[in-house]
C-alpha atoms as a printed R data frame, in Angstrom:
    type eleno elety resid chain resno        x       y        z
1   ATOM     1    CA   MET     A     1 -138.433 -12.549 -115.995
2   ATOM     2    CA   SER     A     2 -137.578 -13.807 -113.146
3   ATOM     3    CA   LYS     A     3 -134.093 -14.889 -112.008
4   ATOM     4    CA   ALA     A     4 -133.053 -18.529 -112.198
5   ATOM     5    CA   ILE     A     5 -133.253 -20.808 -109.303
6   ATOM     6    CA   ARG     A     6 -130.345 -23.282 -108.252
7   ATOM     7    CA   LEU     A     7 -132.044 -25.992 -106.076
8   ATOM     8    CA   TRP     A     8 -130.273 -29.571 -105.664
9   ATOM     9    CA   ASP     A     9 -132.494 -31.029 -103.113
10  ATOM    10    CA   GLN     A    10 -136.103 -32.534 -104.211
11  ATOM    11    CA   ASN     A    11 -137.852 -31.256 -101.171
12  ATOM    12    CA   GLN     A    12 -136.597 -26.946 -101.612
13  ATOM    13    CA   LYS     A    13 -137.692 -27.867 -105.682
14  ATOM    14    CA   SER     A    14 -141.429 -29.093 -104.242
15  ATOM    15    CA   VAL     A    15 -141.816 -26.010 -102.254
16  ATOM    16    CA   VAL     A    16 -140.567 -23.830 -104.921
17  ATOM    17    CA   LYS     A    17 -143.312 -25.341 -107.651
18  ATOM    18    CA   LEU     A    18 -146.057 -25.126 -104.813
19  ATOM    19    CA   ILE     A    19 -145.047 -21.226 -104.305
20  ATOM    20    CA   ASP     A    20 -145.293 -20.401 -107.815
21  ATOM    21    CA   SER     A    21 -148.746 -22.692 -107.902
22  ATOM    22    CA   LEU     A    22 -149.860 -19.819 -105.480
23  ATOM    23    CA   CYS     A    23 -148.379 -16.686 -107.438
24  ATOM    24    CA   GLY     A    24 -151.156 -15.755 -109.660
25  ATOM    25    CA   ARG     A    25 -153.222 -12.914 -107.288
26  ATOM    26    CA   TYR     A    26 -149.659 -12.683 -105.008
27  ATOM    27    CA   SER     A    27 -145.802 -12.134 -105.162
28  ATOM    28    CA   ARG     A    28 -143.549 -15.168 -104.129
29  ATOM    29    CA   TRP     A    29 -142.348 -12.920 -101.044
30  ATOM    30    CA   GLU     A    30 -145.842 -12.301 -100.083
31  ATOM    31    CA   VAL     A    31 -146.711 -16.458 -100.203
32  ATOM    32    CA   TRP     A    32 -143.303 -16.933  -98.654
33  ATOM    33    CA   GLN     A    33 -144.321 -14.819  -95.886
34  ATOM    34    CA   ASP     A    34 -147.616 -15.761  -95.455
35  ATOM    35    CA   PHE     A    35 -146.436 -19.424  -95.534
36  ATOM    36    CA   ILE     A    36 -143.665 -18.920  -93.046
37  ATOM    37    CA   ILE     A    37 -146.177 -16.774  -90.127
38  ATOM    38    CA   MET     A    38 -148.867 -19.491  -90.457
39  ATOM    39    CA   SER     A    39 -146.822 -22.408  -90.041
40  ATOM    40    CA   ALA     A    40 -145.202 -20.628  -86.734
41  ATOM    41    CA   ILE     A    41 -148.530 -20.372  -85.485
42  ATOM    42    CA   SER     A    42 -150.137 -23.278  -86.240
43  ATOM    43    CA   ILE     A    43 -146.516 -25.154  -84.211
44  ATOM    44    CA   SER     A    44 -147.357 -22.185  -81.599
45  ATOM    45    CA   ASN     A    45 -151.038 -22.761  -80.809
46  ATOM    46    CA   VAL     A    46 -150.651 -26.664  -80.407
47  ATOM    47    CA   ILE     A    47 -149.626 -25.476  -76.873
48  ATOM    48    CA   LYS     A    48 -152.273 -23.594  -75.090
49  ATOM    49    CA   GLY     A    49 -150.704 -20.211  -73.907
50  ATOM    50    CA   PRO     A    50 -152.097 -16.347  -72.986
51  ATOM    51    CA   HIS     A    51 -151.238 -15.354  -76.712
52  ATOM    52    CA   ASN     A    52 -152.946 -18.181  -78.486
53  ATOM    53    CA   ASP     A    53 -156.066 -15.671  -79.534
54  ATOM    54    CA   ARG     A    54 -153.818 -12.984  -80.735
55  ATOM    55    CA   ARG     A    55 -151.893 -15.190  -82.771
56  ATOM    56    CA   GLU     A    56 -154.941 -16.741  -84.335
57  ATOM    57    CA   LYS     A    57 -156.179 -13.599  -85.409
58  ATOM    58    CA   GLN     A    58 -152.906 -13.090  -87.280
59  ATOM    59    CA   TYR     A    59 -153.510 -16.483  -88.706
60  ATOM    60    CA   LEU     A    60 -156.958 -15.971  -90.070
61  ATOM    61    CA   ASP     A    61 -155.894 -12.500  -91.427
62  ATOM    62    CA   ARG     A    62 -153.529 -14.225  -93.858
63  ATOM    63    CA   ALA     A    63 -155.530 -17.501  -94.300
64  ATOM    64    CA   ASN     A    64 -158.554 -15.421  -95.364
65  ATOM    65    CA   LYS     A    65 -156.962 -14.525  -98.276
66  ATOM    66    CA   TYR     A    66 -156.746 -17.967  -99.691
67  ATOM    67    CA   SER     A    67 -159.477 -20.523 -101.116
68  ATOM    68    CA   ALA     A    68 -159.539 -23.788  -99.447
69  ATOM    69    CA   LYS     A    69 -158.051 -25.790 -101.801
70  ATOM    70    CA   GLU     A    70 -154.807 -22.960 -101.764
71  ATOM    71    CA   LEU     A    71 -154.326 -23.286  -98.146
72  ATOM    72    CA   GLU     A    72 -153.919 -27.340  -98.638
73  ATOM    73    CA   THR     A    73 -150.922 -26.005 -101.038
74  ATOM    74    CA   PHE     A    74 -149.452 -24.110  -97.459
75  ATOM    75    CA   ALA     A    75 -149.906 -27.420  -95.878
76  ATOM    76    CA   GLN     A    76 -148.026 -29.438  -98.458
77  ATOM    77    CA   MET     A    77 -145.600 -26.791  -98.174
78  ATOM    78    CA   LEU     A    78 -145.075 -27.764  -94.823
79  ATOM    79    CA   ALA     A    79 -145.207 -31.004  -95.000
80  ATOM    80    CA   GLU     A    80 -142.282 -30.771  -97.661
81  ATOM    81    CA   VAL     A    81 -140.582 -28.843  -94.963
82  ATOM    82    CA   THR     A    82 -141.084 -31.696  -92.239
83  ATOM    83    CA   ASP     A    83 -139.926 -34.401  -94.568
84  ATOM    84    CA   ALA     A    84 -136.358 -32.809  -95.425
85  ATOM    85    CA   MET     A    85 -135.680 -32.112  -91.856
86  ATOM    86    CA   GLU     A    86 -136.917 -35.775  -90.936
87  ATOM    87    CA   LYS     A    87 -134.504 -37.043  -94.004
88  ATOM    88    CA   ASN     A    88 -131.761 -34.685  -93.305
89  ATOM    89    CA   PRO     A    89 -131.727 -32.239  -89.668
90  ATOM    90    CA   ASP     A    90 -127.940 -31.674  -90.456
91  ATOM    91    CA   GLN     A    91 -129.508 -28.307  -92.715
92  ATOM    92    CA   ASP     A    92 -130.920 -24.999  -92.888
93  ATOM    93    CA   PHE     A    93 -133.690 -25.847  -94.892
94  ATOM    94    CA   LEU     A    94 -135.806 -22.712  -94.672
95  ATOM    95    CA   GLY     A    95 -132.466 -20.391  -94.743
96  ATOM    96    CA   GLU     A    96 -130.753 -21.609  -97.835
97  ATOM    97    CA   LEU     A    97 -134.291 -21.538  -99.634
98  ATOM    98    CA   PHE     A    98 -134.746 -17.958  -98.101
99  ATOM    99    CA   MET     A    99 -131.671 -17.198 -100.320
100 ATOM   100    CA   ALA     A   100 -132.101 -19.486 -103.122
101 ATOM   101    CA   LEU     A   101 -135.111 -17.660 -104.166
102 ATOM   102    CA   ASN     A   102 -133.561 -14.147 -103.743
103 ATOM   103    CA   LEU     A   103 -135.413 -12.715 -101.022
104 ATOM   104    CA   GLY     A   104 -132.854 -11.494  -98.662
105 ATOM   105    CA   ASN     A   105 -133.539  -7.841  -97.596
106 ATOM   106    CA   GLU     A   106 -130.447  -5.913  -97.975
107 ATOM   107    CA   TRP     A   107 -131.791  -2.846  -95.930
108 ATOM   108    CA   LYS     A   108 -132.331  -5.498  -92.674
109 ATOM   109    CA   GLY     A   109 -128.927  -7.323  -93.415
110 ATOM   110    CA   GLN     A   110 -130.598 -10.770  -94.637
111 ATOM   111    CA   PHE     A   111 -128.170 -12.620  -95.568
112 ATOM   112    CA   PHE     A   112 -127.583 -15.756  -93.509
113 ATOM   113    CA   THR     A   113 -124.472 -17.403  -92.625
114 ATOM   114    CA   PRO     A   114 -123.885 -20.683  -94.542
115 ATOM   115    CA   TYR     A   115 -124.613 -23.420  -93.125
116 ATOM   116    CA   ASN     A   116 -121.308 -25.276  -93.342
117 ATOM   117    CA   VAL     A   117 -119.429 -22.222  -91.390
118 ATOM   118    CA   CYS     A   118 -122.413 -22.979  -88.889
119 ATOM   119    CA   ARG     A   119 -121.108 -26.281  -88.315
120 ATOM   120    CA   LEU     A   120 -117.699 -25.320  -87.722
121 ATOM   121    CA   MET     A   121 -118.714 -22.271  -85.553
122 ATOM   122    CA   ALA     A   122 -120.923 -24.974  -83.612
123 ATOM   123    CA   ALA     A   123 -117.698 -27.586  -83.446
124 ATOM   124    CA   MET     A   124 -115.578 -24.908  -81.715
125 ATOM   125    CA   THR     A   125 -118.143 -24.046  -79.460
126 ATOM   126    CA   TYR     A   126 -118.843 -27.466  -78.511
127 ATOM   127    CA   GLY     A   127 -115.757 -28.042  -75.935
128 ATOM   128    CA   ASP     A   128 -114.682 -31.201  -74.455
129 ATOM   129    CA   ASP     A   129 -115.980 -30.354  -71.240
130 ATOM   130    CA   LEU     A   130 -119.413 -29.114  -71.944
131 ATOM   131    CA   GLU     A   131 -120.565 -33.217  -70.826
132 ATOM   132    CA   GLN     A   132 -119.176 -32.324  -67.718
133 ATOM   133    CA   LYS     A   133 -121.075 -29.281  -67.192
134 ATOM   134    CA   ILE     A   134 -124.296 -30.699  -67.798
135 ATOM   135    CA   THR     A   135 -123.279 -33.231  -65.271
136 ATOM   136    CA   GLN     A   136 -122.762 -31.026  -62.474
137 ATOM   137    CA   LYS     A   137 -125.178 -28.233  -63.483
138 ATOM   138    CA   GLY     A   138 -128.055 -30.591  -64.790
139 ATOM   139    CA   TRP     A   139 -128.429 -28.832  -68.024
140 ATOM   140    CA   VAL     A   140 -126.573 -25.925  -70.302
141 ATOM   141    CA   SER     A   141 -127.952 -23.369  -72.684
142 ATOM   142    CA   ILE     A   142 -127.117 -21.611  -76.028
143 ATOM   143    CA   SER     A   143 -127.706 -18.333  -77.499
144 ATOM   144    CA   ASP     A   144 -127.877 -16.896  -80.589
145 ATOM   145    CA   PRO     A   145 -128.658 -12.769  -80.316
146 ATOM   146    CA   ALA     A   146 -128.866 -12.498  -84.213
147 ATOM   147    CA   CYS     A   147 -130.403 -16.046  -85.260
148 ATOM   148    CA   GLY     A   148 -131.720 -15.379  -88.852
149 ATOM   149    CA   ALA     A   149 -133.191 -18.947  -89.399
150 ATOM   150    CA   GLY     A   150 -131.556 -20.456  -86.601
151 ATOM   151    CA   ALA     A   151 -128.693 -21.778  -88.689
152 ATOM   152    CA   LEU     A   152 -126.457 -21.851  -85.784
153 ATOM   153    CA   LEU     A   153 -128.414 -23.408  -83.659
154 ATOM   154    CA   LEU     A   154 -129.600 -26.272  -85.421
155 ATOM   155    CA   ALA     A   155 -125.869 -26.858  -86.037
156 ATOM   156    CA   PHE     A   156 -125.362 -26.857  -82.504
157 ATOM   157    CA   ALA     A   157 -128.143 -29.557  -81.935
158 ATOM   158    CA   ASN     A   158 -126.571 -31.865  -84.988
159 ATOM   159    CA   GLU     A   159 -123.058 -31.567  -82.993
160 ATOM   160    CA   CYS     A   160 -124.743 -32.656  -80.167
161 ATOM   161    CA   ARG     A   161 -125.859 -35.611  -81.933
162 ATOM   162    CA   ARG     A   162 -122.216 -36.992  -83.753
163 ATOM   163    CA   PRO     A   163 -120.456 -39.986  -83.300
164 ATOM   164    CA   GLY     A   164 -118.255 -39.498  -79.574
165 ATOM   165    CA   HIS     A   165 -120.442 -36.941  -78.565
166 ATOM   166    CA   GLY     A   166 -122.984 -38.154  -75.625
167 ATOM   167    CA   ILE     A   167 -125.208 -35.149  -75.550
168 ATOM   168    CA   ASN     A   168 -129.417 -35.629  -76.165
169 ATOM   169    CA   TYR     A   169 -130.156 -31.633  -76.556
170 ATOM   170    CA   GLN     A   170 -133.687 -32.515  -76.012
171 ATOM   171    CA   THR     A   171 -132.995 -33.141  -72.439
172 ATOM   172    CA   SER     A   172 -129.139 -31.300  -71.860
173 ATOM   173    CA   VAL     A   173 -129.681 -28.219  -73.925
174 ATOM   174    CA   LEU     A   174 -131.836 -25.083  -73.552
175 ATOM   175    CA   PHE     A   175 -131.721 -22.817  -77.313
176 ATOM   176    CA   VAL     A   176 -132.759 -19.329  -76.765
177 ATOM   177    CA   ALA     A   177 -132.869 -17.298  -79.983
178 ATOM   178    CA   GLN     A   178 -133.664 -13.697  -80.552
179 ATOM   179    CA   ASP     A   179 -133.780 -11.494  -83.816
180 ATOM   180    CA   VAL     A   180 -135.343  -8.017  -84.891
181 ATOM   181    CA   ASP     A   181 -136.976  -9.118  -87.805
182 ATOM   182    CA   PHE     A   182 -140.391 -11.212  -87.177
183 ATOM   183    CA   LEU     A   183 -140.119 -13.493  -90.224
184 ATOM   184    CA   ALA     A   184 -136.766 -14.598  -89.303
185 ATOM   185    CA   GLY     A   185 -137.578 -15.136  -86.040
186 ATOM   186    CA   CYS     A   186 -140.782 -17.465  -87.752
187 ATOM   187    CA   MET     A   187 -138.215 -19.411  -89.863
188 ATOM   188    CA   CYS     A   188 -135.904 -20.043  -86.552
189 ATOM   189    CA   TYR     A   189 -138.794 -21.243  -84.483
190 ATOM   190    CA   ILE     A   190 -140.251 -23.493  -87.264
191 ATOM   191    CA   GLN     A   191 -137.336 -25.368  -87.716
192 ATOM   192    CA   LEU     A   192 -136.500 -25.702  -84.111
193 ATOM   193    CA   SER     A   193 -139.583 -26.665  -83.211
194 ATOM   194    CA   LEU     A   194 -139.430 -29.398  -86.398
195 ATOM   195    CA   LEU     A   195 -136.021 -30.662  -85.074
196 ATOM   196    CA   GLY     A   196 -137.222 -30.790  -81.328
197 ATOM   197    CA   CYS     A   197 -134.945 -28.086  -79.683
198 ATOM   198    CA   PRO     A   198 -136.025 -27.068  -75.998
199 ATOM   199    CA   GLY     A   199 -136.461 -23.540  -76.178
200 ATOM   200    CA   TYR     A   200 -137.658 -20.169  -77.240
201 ATOM   201    CA   VAL     A   201 -137.200 -17.569  -79.763
202 ATOM   202    CA   VAL     A   202 -137.526 -13.577  -79.064
203 ATOM   203    CA   ILE     A   203 -138.376 -11.870  -81.904
204 ATOM   204    CA   ASP     A   204 -137.209  -7.904  -80.888
205 ATOM   205    CA   ASP     A   205 -133.819  -5.677  -80.984
206 ATOM   206    CA   SER     A   206 -131.410  -7.704  -79.350
207 ATOM   207    CA   LEU     A   207 -129.112  -4.315  -79.033
208 ATOM   208    CA   SER     A   208 -131.921  -2.400  -77.373
209 ATOM   209    CA   ARG     A   209 -134.187  -4.544  -76.184
210 ATOM   210    CA   PRO     A   210 -132.076  -8.130  -75.416
211 ATOM   211    CA   ALA     A   211 -133.748 -11.017  -74.109
212 ATOM   212    CA   THR     A   212 -134.126 -11.178  -70.477
213 ATOM   213    CA   SER     A   213 -135.353 -13.666  -67.774
214 ATOM   214    CA   ILE     A   214 -136.802 -14.100  -64.258
215 ATOM   215    CA   ASP     A   215 -134.224 -16.682  -63.457
216 ATOM   216    CA   ALA     A   216 -130.092 -16.596  -63.295
217 ATOM   217    CA   ARG     A   217 -129.741 -19.044  -65.977
218 ATOM   218    CA   GLY     A   218 -132.085 -17.967  -68.668
219 ATOM   219    CA   LEU     A   219 -134.688 -20.688  -68.004
220 ATOM   220    CA   ILE     A   220 -137.781 -18.647  -67.505
221 ATOM   221    CA   PRO     A   221 -137.578 -15.428  -69.992
222 ATOM   222    CA   HIS     A   222 -139.955 -12.375  -69.262
223 ATOM   223    CA   ASP     A   223 -143.247 -13.252  -71.042
224 ATOM   224    CA   GLY     A   224 -144.640 -11.365  -73.811
225 ATOM   225    CA   SER     A   225 -146.761 -11.972  -77.210
226 ATOM   226    CA   ASN     A   226 -142.625 -11.590  -78.859
227 ATOM   227    CA   VAL     A   227 -141.582 -14.753  -76.928
228 ATOM   228    CA   TRP     A   228 -142.362 -18.164  -78.869
229 ATOM   229    CA   TYR     A   229 -141.630 -21.310  -77.390
230 ATOM   230    CA   THR     A   230 -141.087 -24.321  -79.336
231 ATOM   231    CA   PRO     A   231 -143.120 -27.230  -78.204
232 ATOM   232    CA   MET     A   232 -140.172 -29.541  -76.614
233 ATOM   233    CA   TYR     A   233 -139.541 -26.778  -73.974
234 ATOM   234    CA   PHE     A   234 -142.569 -28.107  -72.202
235 ATOM   235    CA   ARG     A   235 -141.448 -31.673  -72.093
236 ATOM   236    CA   SER     A   236 -141.129 -32.609  -68.415
237 ATOM   237    CA   GLU     A   237 -137.676 -32.550  -67.754
238 ATOM   238    CA   TRP     A   238 -137.952 -28.706  -68.855
239 ATOM   239    CA   HIS     A   239 -141.494 -28.080  -66.792
240 ATOM   240    CA   TRP     A   240 -139.721 -29.542  -63.613
241 ATOM   241    CA   ARG     A   241 -137.096 -27.467  -63.735
242 ATOM   242    CA   ARG     A   242 -138.822 -24.267  -64.418
243 ATOM   243    CA   ILE     A   243 -140.918 -24.833  -61.493
244 ATOM   244    CA   TRP     A   244 -137.649 -25.770  -59.280
245 ATOM   245    CA   ALA     A   245 -136.242 -22.569  -60.532
246 ATOM   246    CA   THR     A   246 -139.262 -20.733  -59.433
247 ATOM   247    CA   ALA     A   247 -139.503 -22.363  -55.800
248 ATOM   248    CA   ASP     A   248 -136.037 -20.933  -55.732
249 ATOM   249    CA   LEU     A   249 -136.556 -17.758  -56.619
250 ATOM   250    CA   MET     A   250 -139.441 -17.454  -53.960
251 ATOM   251    CA   ILE     A   251 -136.950 -18.739  -51.232
252 ATOM   252    CA   ARG     A   252 -134.277 -16.610  -52.166
253 ATOM   253    CA   ALA     A   253 -136.742 -13.792  -52.354
254 ATOM   254    CA   ALA     A   254 -137.923 -14.677  -48.667
255 ATOM   255    CA   ALA     A   255 -134.606 -14.730  -47.285
256 ATOM   256    CA   PRO     A   256 -133.210 -12.003  -44.680
257 ATOM   257    CA   LYS     A   257 -131.278  -9.464  -47.080
258 ATOM   258    CA   GLY     A   258 -127.580 -10.333  -47.871
259 ATOM   259    CA   LYS     A   259 -128.128 -13.795  -46.833
260 ATOM   260    CA   ALA     A   260 -128.849 -15.014  -50.242
261 ATOM   261    CA   GLU     A   261 -127.667 -18.283  -50.777
262 ATOM   262    CA   GLU     A   262 -126.222 -20.362  -54.427
263 ATOM   263    CA   PRO     A   263 -129.366 -21.244  -56.028
264 ATOM   264    CA   ALA     A   264 -130.367 -24.427  -55.527
265 ATOM   265    CA   PRO     A   265 -128.938 -27.684  -56.967
266 ATOM   266    CA   GLU     A   266 -130.859 -29.390  -59.920
267 ATOM   267    CA   PRO     A   267 -133.503 -31.807  -58.307
268 ATOM   268    CA   PRO     A   268 -132.911 -35.409  -59.726
269 ATOM   269    CA   ALA     A   269 -134.056 -36.505  -63.059
270 ATOM   270    CA   VAL     A   270 -137.522 -37.022  -63.964
271 ATOM   271    CA   GLU     A   271 -139.155 -39.488  -66.336
272 ATOM   272    CA   ALA     A   272 -139.534 -38.055  -69.629
273 ATOM   273    CA   SER     A   273 -142.905 -37.840  -71.111
274 ATOM   274    CA   SER     A   274 -144.012 -40.455  -73.590
275 ATOM   275    CA   LEU     A   275 -143.496 -38.792  -76.829
276 ATOM   276    CA   ALA     A   276 -142.214 -41.102  -80.043
277 ATOM   277    CA   GLU     A   277 -138.387 -41.495  -79.804
278 ATOM   278    CA   THR     A   278 -135.845 -42.722  -82.430
279 ATOM   279    CA   LYS     A   279 -133.131 -45.013  -82.324
280 ATOM   280    CA   THR     A   280 -130.574 -42.187  -81.085
281 ATOM   281    CA   GLY     A   281 -132.774 -41.501  -78.460
282 ATOM   282    CA   GLN     A   282 -134.033 -38.053  -79.521
283 ATOM   283    CA   LEU     A   283 -137.734 -37.499  -79.061
284 ATOM   284    CA   THR     A   284 -139.886 -36.597  -82.515
285 ATOM   285    CA   LEU     A   285 -142.980 -34.405  -82.599
286 ATOM   286    CA   PHE     A   286 -144.037 -36.369  -85.511
């Protein structure tokens, strides 16, 4: 007999019900794994990139196990996740559901930090001088080298939105995540993407192969199939910042040795892309 699951959120209950409807031939763990990986690839491949074909093959390898009707169930599950995060963005929906389903892998230490603890950590990290730093430098970055499902980064994004904090994280904060576990990285990627966080998730060992970048501020990572860029990373502000950073690197590389200067200041802000905007000024993909 399976262990009872304690859930309070209606969207979580709906996802569990949909998962269990697919558990005839496959275990709950296998269905969850397929759901997370296919959902991450579906979001990633909206943006054309060098890794699309490889990820599309990963998607099809998993999707071919299911009928057309069963694939519709996966789409309904992603819709439930999207709806939950739209109604309440201040949560770690996938991480909490993962633990509630008793899917934590003790061997890999997948016991995610409760979201309330992450909220406390985010509030302590925020700092009174953060807005001043953004004014001076154009933007700031936040990194979690053991991101799990992304709870700490999600909490920081929500901290930026709280009353009295005047930071639009979609234009002013770069989110950099890394985790050694592929499934956890995909969970983080889904939630950062749905919350509209610009940045990327690196799926690799933070100790032996930490994420590195071409520029000094982590804006342009060393690209590879293990780097997953969120859709908001390609928003116009970040696009022009990458161009500016690349031009600055070229100028510094061409300068005589010993005469390297400080990086050039940020160019003036550019007009945002025409995406749907909420009353709080945040953009949304849906």
